[in-house]
C-alpha angles and dihedrals in degrees: 000000000000091000093057096062095058091045090051093049090047089053093047091050089049090050091049091048090050091052090045090052092048090047090051091050091051092047088050093054089049093049091050089051090049091051091051091047086050091055090047090049091049090053091048092049091049090052091047091050091049090049089049093053092048091049092050089053090049092049091049090050090049092050090052091049093050089049091052091046093048092048091048091047093049090050091051092047090052090049091047090052090050090050090048091053092046090051092050089048092047091046091050090048089047091051090047089051092047090049089051092047090049090050090049090047090049097240132120114263090230092066091058091054099258113102124180118219096263096044093043091067093050100049116117122229093214105127094203091055091050093049093048090050091048092051090050091050089049094050092049091048090051091048093053090047091055090048091051091047094051 
């Protein structure tokens, strides 16, 4: 019986060594998969870094474009405001010229279509009076034109 115990211990050690070898083989395959996954991950990280750099360049370009567009738009708005002011000034000057022409012609400025603030309040809305005044203005103008022609 004494010979059975050392043999049993030897068999148990052999079985444990077999399990250890199988476990090492399995561990080796998992490690090789991890290494291949690591290489794939490094490739993915490199691609992401390249994409990030490209995106940063694109964003910088877009920012520059926005700055240029903003500057151009602000210049155009300033020019439009200047033109608007010039048009208002010209319109006021034209109204003043029409009022003076109307005074020279002897008509009320409101009949020509330009009414100063005081006269705009006093204008009548009677169409017959307006027509009569317009006819009188037209006749005076014709008389002046005949005088210039002669």
